[in-house]
C-alpha positions in Angstrom: -119.3 -131.5 -19.0 -118.3 -134.8 -16.8 -120.3 -134.1 -14.3 -123.6 -132.6 -16.2 -123.1 -136.9 -18.2 -122.4 -138.6 -15.0 -125.7 -137.3 -13.3 -127.9 -137.2 -16.1 -126.5 -141.0 -16.8 -127.8 -141.1 -12.8 -131.0 -139.5 -13.4 -131.7 -142.7 -15.8 -131.0 -145.0 -13.7 -127.8 -146.7 -14.7 -125.7 -148.5 -13.0 -123.4 -145.7 -11.1 -119.9 -147.6 -13.1 -121.4 -148.1 -16.4 -122.3 -144.0 -15.6 -118.7 -142.7 -13.8 -117.2 -145.0 -17.2 -119.1 -143.6 -19.7 -118.9 -140.3 -18.8 -115.4 -140.4 -18.9 -114.3 -142.0 -22.0 -116.7 -139.0 -23.9 -114.9 -136.3 -22.1 -111.5 -138.1 -22.7 -113.2 -138.9 -26.4 -114.1 -135.4 -26.8 -111.0 -133.2 -25.3 -108.7 -135.4 -27.2 -106.6 -135.9 -23.6 -105.5 -139.6 -24.4 -105.5 -142.5 -26.0 -108.1 -145.0 -24.7 -105.5 -147.2 -23.9 -105.2 -144.9 -20.8 -109.5 -146.4 -19.7 -108.0 -150.2 -19.4 -104.6 -148.7 -17.9 -106.8 -147.5 -15.3 -109.2 -149.0 -14.6 -106.9 -152.3 -14.6 -104.4 -150.6 -12.4 -107.2 -149.8 -9.8 -108.6 -152.9 -9.7 -104.8 -155.0 -9.8 -104.0 -154.9 -5.8 -103.5 -156.4 -2.4 -104.6 -155.0 0.0 -108.0 -154.5 -2.2 -108.2 -158.7 -1.9 -109.3 -158.6 1.5 -113.1 -156.2 0.5 -114.1 -159.5 -0.5 -113.2 -161.9 2.0 -114.6 -159.6 5.0 -117.8 -159.7 3.1 -117.6 -163.0 2.6 -116.7 -163.4 6.1 -119.6 -161.5 7.3 -122.2 -163.3 5.6 -121.0 -167.3 6.5 -121.2 -165.1 10.3 -124.1 -164.5 9.7 -125.6 -167.1 8.4 -123.4 -169.6 11.5 -125.2 -168.3 14.0 -122.7 -165.8 14.8 -124.3 -162.5 15.0 -127.3 -165.0 17.3 -124.5 -165.6 19.8 -124.0 -162.2 20.3 -127.0 -160.5 20.5 -127.7 -163.6 23.1 -125.0 -162.5 24.7 -125.7 -158.7 24.8 -128.7 -159.6 26.4 -127.9 -161.4 29.3 -125.6 -158.0 30.0 -127.7 -155.5 29.4 -131.1 -156.5 29.2 -133.0 -155.2 32.2 -132.1 -151.5 31.2 -133.6 -148.9 29.9 -134.5 -148.9 25.9 -132.7 -153.1 26.8 -133.0 -153.9 23.1 -131.5 -151.1 21.8 -128.3 -151.3 24.0 -128.2 -154.8 22.5 -128.6 -153.8 18.7 -125.4 -151.5 19.8 -122.9 -153.9 21.8 -124.2 -156.7 18.8 -123.4 -153.8 16.2 -120.2 -153.1 17.6 -119.3 -156.4 17.6 -120.4 -157.7 14.2 -119.3 -154.8 12.2 -115.2 -155.5 14.3 -115.5 -159.2 11.3 -117.5 -158.0 8.7 -116.3 -154.1 8.1 -119.6 -153.3 6.0 -122.6 -151.2 7.3 -125.5 -153.1 5.1 -123.9 -156.4 6.9 -124.4 -155.6 10.1 -127.8 -154.9 9.2 -128.9 -157.2 7.5 -127.0 -160.1 10.0 -128.2 -158.2 13.6 -131.3 -156.6 12.2 -132.5 -160.4 11.3 -132.3 -161.1 15.1 -133.2 -157.9 16.4 -135.7 -156.0 14.7 -138.6 -159.5 15.3 -137.3 -159.2 18.6 -137.6 -155.8 19.4 -141.4 -156.3 18.3 -142.4 -158.2 20.1 -141.5 -156.3 23.2 -143.3 -153.9 21.9 -141.0 -151.3 20.4 -142.5 -149.2 17.1 -141.7 -150.9 14.1 -140.2 -147.6 13.3 -138.5 -147.0 16.0 -136.7 -150.2 15.4 -135.8 -149.6 12.3 -134.2 -147.1 12.0 -132.6 -147.8 15.6 -131.2 -151.3 14.2 -129.9 -148.5 10.6 -128.1 -147.2 12.9 -126.3 -149.0 15.1 -125.5 -150.4 11.2 -123.5 -147.7 10.8 -120.7 -148.7 13.1 -119.7 -151.5 10.5 -118.0 -148.7 7.7 -116.3 -147.3 10.5 -115.0 -150.0 13.8 -112.8 -151.7 11.7 -112.0 -153.6 9.9 -113.5 -151.4 7.5 -114.0 -151.8 3.7 -114.2 -148.2 3.4 -111.5 -147.7 5.2 -109.3 -150.3 2.9 -110.8 -148.5 -0.1 -108.8 -145.1 1.0 -105.6 -147.4 2.1 -105.1 -148.1 -1.4 -105.8 -144.8 -2.8 -104.4 -142.4 -0.6 -100.9 -144.4 0.5 -102.4 -144.3 4.2 -101.3 -147.3 6.4 -104.7 -149.4 6.3 -103.8 -151.0 9.9 -102.9 -147.2 10.7 -106.9 -147.0 9.4 -108.3 -149.4 11.2 -106.5 -148.3 14.7 -107.8 -144.6 14.5 -111.2 -145.4 13.8 -111.5 -147.3 17.0 -112.2 -144.0 19.1 -115.0 -142.7 16.5 -116.7 -146.5 17.1 -117.2 -145.9 20.3 -118.1 -142.5 20.4 -120.7 -143.6 17.5 -121.8 -145.7 20.2 -121.7 -144.5 23.7 -124.3 -141.7 20.9 -126.9 -144.2 19.6 -126.9 -145.6 24.0 -127.9 -141.4 24.6 -130.1 -141.4 22.5 -131.5 -144.7 22.7 -131.9 -143.9 26.4 -133.6 -140.8 25.9 -136.6 -142.4 23.6 -137.1 -145.6 25.1 -137.5 -143.2 28.7 -140.5 -141.6 26.4 -142.1 -144.1 24.9 -142.3 -146.4 27.7 -140.0 -149.0 26.5 -138.7 -150.7 29.8 -136.0 -153.2 30.2 -136.4 -157.2 30.8 -136.0 -159.0 34.2 -132.3 -159.0 35.0 -129.9 -162.4 34.5 -128.1 -163.9 37.9 -124.0 -163.8 37.2 -124.8 -166.9 36.1 -126.5 -167.3 33.1 -124.2 -164.3 32.3 -121.9 -167.2 32.0 -123.3 -169.5 30.0 -123.9 -166.6 27.4 -120.8 -165.5 27.5 -119.6 -169.2 27.1 -122.1 -169.4 24.4 -120.1 -167.0 22.7 -117.0 -167.5 22.8 -116.1 -168.0 19.9 -117.9 -164.9 18.3 -116.1 -162.7 20.7 -113.3 -164.2 19.9 -113.3 -163.2 16.2 -112.5 -159.9 16.2 -109.6 -160.6 18.5 -107.8 -162.9 16.5 -108.8 -160.7 13.8 -107.4 -156.4 15.1 -104.7 -158.4 17.2 -103.0 -159.9 14.7 -103.0 -157.0 12.3 -101.5 -154.9 15.2 -99.5 -157.2 16.3 -97.7 -157.6 13.1 -98.5 -160.8 13.0 -100.2 -160.9 9.5 -101.9 -157.8 7.7 -105.5 -156.3 6.9 -105.4 -158.8 3.6 -103.8 -162.1 5.4 -106.9 -161.0 8.4 -109.7 -161.6 5.9 -108.5 -164.8 4.9 -107.8 -165.7 9.0 -111.0 -164.5 9.5 -112.8 -166.5 6.6 -110.9 -169.8 7.9 -112.0 -169.1 10.8 -115.5 -168.1 10.3 -116.1 -171.8 8.6 -114.7 -173.4 11.1 -116.9 -172.4 13.8 -120.0 -171.7 12.0 -119.6 -175.8 10.3 -118.0 -177.9 12.7 -118.9 -176.0 15.8 -122.0 -174.4 15.8 -122.9 -176.6 12.7 -126.0 -174.3 11.9 -125.0 -174.6 8.0 -123.8 -177.5 6.2 -121.2 -178.0 3.0 -124.4 -177.0 1.6 -124.4 -174.2 2.9 -121.3 -172.8 1.3 -121.6 -173.2 -2.3 -124.6 -170.2 -1.8 -123.0 -167.9 0.6 -119.6 -167.6 -2.0 -122.2 -166.7 -4.8 -124.0 -164.1 -3.3 -120.7 -162.9 -1.7 -119.4 -162.7 -5.7 -121.8 -160.8 -6.5 -121.5 -158.3 -3.9 -117.5 -158.3 -4.3 -117.6 -158.3 -8.1 -119.7 -154.5 -8.1 -117.5 -152.8 -6.0 -114.1 -153.9 -7.6 -116.0 -153.1 -11.7 -117.0 -149.7 -9.0 -113.3 -149.3 -8.1 -112.3 -149.8 -11.7 -114.0 -147.3 -12.9 -113.9 -144.6 -10.3 -110.4 -144.4 -11.6 -110.7 -144.1 -14.9 -113.0 -141.4 -14.2 -111.0 -139.7 -11.4 -107.7 -140.6 -14.0 -109.8 -137.9 -16.1 -111.0 -135.2 -13.3 -106.7 -134.4 -13.2 -106.2 -134.4 -17.1 -109.1 -131.8 -16.4 -107.5 -130.5 -13.6 -110.7 -130.3 -11.7 -108.7 -130.8 -8.3 -106.2 -127.7 -9.1 -109.0 -125.9 -10.1 -111.2 -126.5 -6.0 -108.1 -125.9 -4.8 -107.9 -122.5 -5.9 -110.9 -121.9 -5.1 -111.8 -123.0 -1.5 -108.2 -122.1 -1.1 -110.2 -118.4 -2.1 -112.8 -119.0 0.5 -110.4 -119.3 3.7 -107.0 -121.0 4.2 -108.0 -121.9 7.8 -107.9 -126.4 8.3 -110.8 -125.5 9.9 -113.3 -123.7 8.2 -112.5 -126.0 5.2 -113.3 -129.9 6.9 -116.2 -127.8 8.0 -117.4 -126.6 4.6 -116.3 -130.5 3.1 -118.1 -131.9 5.9 -121.5 -130.4 4.5 -120.5 -131.3 0.8 -120.5 -134.4 1.8 -123.1 -134.9 3.8 -124.8 -133.9 0.4 -122.8 -136.4 -1.8 -123.8 -138.6 0.9 -127.3 -138.3 0.2 -127.1 -139.2 -3.4 -125.0 -141.3 -3.7 -123.5 -145.2 -3.3 -120.6 -144.9 -0.5 -117.9 -146.2 -2.4 -118.9 -145.0 -5.8 -118.6 -140.7 -3.5 -115.0 -142.9 -1.5 -113.8 -143.8 -4.7 -114.7 -140.2 -7.3 -114.3 -137.4 -4.1 -111.3 -139.0 -2.4 -108.6 -137.2 -5.2 -110.0 -134.9 -5.4 -110.3 -133.8 -1.7 -107.5 -135.3 -0.3 -104.6 -132.9 -2.0 -106.5 -129.4 -0.7 -106.5 -130.9 3.0 -103.3 -132.2 2.9 -101.9 -128.7 1.6 -103.7 -126.8 4.8 -101.8 -129.4 6.8 -104.6 -131.7 7.7 -103.5 -135.3 8.7 -104.7 -137.5 5.6 -105.4 -140.3 8.8 -107.6 -138.3 10.1 -109.3 -137.0 7.0 -109.3 -140.4 6.1 -112.2 -140.6 8.9 -113.6 -137.9 9.1 -114.7 -138.5 4.8 -115.8 -142.5 6.2 -118.3 -140.8 9.2 -119.6 -138.6 6.7 -120.4 -140.6 3.9 -121.1 -143.6 6.5 -123.9 -141.3 7.7 -125.8 -141.9 3.6 -125.9 -144.8 5.0 -129.5 -143.5 6.6 -130.1 -140.5 4.5 -132.5 -140.2 1.7 -133.4 -141.4 -1.2 -129.9 -143.5 -1.7 -130.1 -144.9 2.7 -129.2 -148.1 2.2 -129.1 -149.0 5.6 -132.8 -147.4 5.5 -134.4 -149.5 2.9 -133.2 -153.0 4.3 -134.6 -152.4 8.0 -137.3 -150.5 7.0 -138.2 -153.7 4.5 -137.2 -155.8 7.1 -140.2 -154.9 9.3 -142.4 -154.7 7.3 -143.0 -150.4 6.8 -142.5 -147.7 4.3 -138.8 -145.8 4.2 -140.8 -142.7 5.5 -142.3 -143.9 8.4 -138.8 -144.2 10.3 -138.3 -140.4 9.2 -139.7 -139.8 13.3 -136.3 -140.9 15.3 -134.5 -140.8 12.6 -134.3 -136.9 13.1 -132.7 -137.1 16.8 -130.9 -140.5 16.2 -129.1 -138.7 13.0 -128.3 -135.6 14.6 -126.3 -137.0 17.6 -124.2 -138.1 14.9 -123.7 -135.4 13.3 -122.4 -133.9 16.6 -120.2 -137.0 17.2 -119.1 -135.6 13.2 -118.2 -132.3 14.6 -116.5 -133.4 17.5 -114.1 -135.8 15.5 -113.5 -133.0 13.2 -113.0 -129.9 15.9 -110.3 -132.3 17.6 -107.7 -134.6 15.6 -105.9 -136.1 18.2 -109.2 -138.7 18.9 -108.7 -140.2 16.2 -104.9 -140.3 15.7 -104.5 -141.0 19.5 -104.0 -144.6 19.9 -101.8 -144.8 15.9 -99.4 -142.7 17.5 -99.4 -144.7 20.2 -98.9 -148.2 18.8 -96.6 -146.5 15.6 
């Protein structure tokens, strides 16, 4: 009843947060599971969390850096490094997206910031609009995996796993995604004839590096502070906002104090939507627990196999389908409480599982009908969503291989956290 009501409401175009709340309330009242106070305590309790403060702050930092010229300087620096290679603009997109993701923690934010610069550039250099849009969207998929990640923060809050540990665990999978994208980009560009530009001199590279020094320093300060034990992920988000404001206002001078209220207002609207969703999903999860649905799922999956790899592969397929039809954060909030106890009972490290879940749901940013990253990139390129499918298929296939490798080899995720503990 819970899921039927939820998906029926979603089918009527109702916002996910409201659909979660209504379906949970209906089941709570009909089955007389608890008093209505549960709605208030569960929703408020989930939102009243110190680590969650990092989410609006990282969104704000990404917005400031996008508007303040930091993203533009990252792109120019990457161009001087690799712009002369075959498919050089694709490599630039990956490098710039990787660095920007290490500041914003968001896939759509990375697509909007880097795509706003790279899409016109790629199209003017002869890249087809469908390929440019699909590749920019795919590069943005590093946003939720490269630390600091908004998805990692949410997973850490729900699971009790160290958020700093998750950040470290995401480094190698994030690099693997970047390498996979560069390889696919090379073969597609070789086939399509997208050659590189003129080779930059060492002097030009040095100048681009100097111009981008503040942009390159941002992830070093944020991540170095977290891993060095200087500040927590939430405090790091505050540092990122302060740093980006100072650089954008007083160094690059590409925004003024008049622009700041608009940036804050936009961030507030985005963040408010996320936190309402967190509260509603927490209530939904509490109702799931009262109905003992996690125990039912655990028994069902245990009946299929006791091999953790088999169960993880089944969960991968399930989450890939979920990612196609559900918003990433909503899916994370709903299904992690259901699936985490199952895999932990089989001996799977929760940190490893967190990386698997986040990569799975991140791929949902590229698949219809949700495909938020692709919708943003195709809209910016002025083409329809469907025209990107030709190029999305090989790119998505490469990212599936990365997901499989990360699933089968947990040490890729756990190696760095184990040596830095």
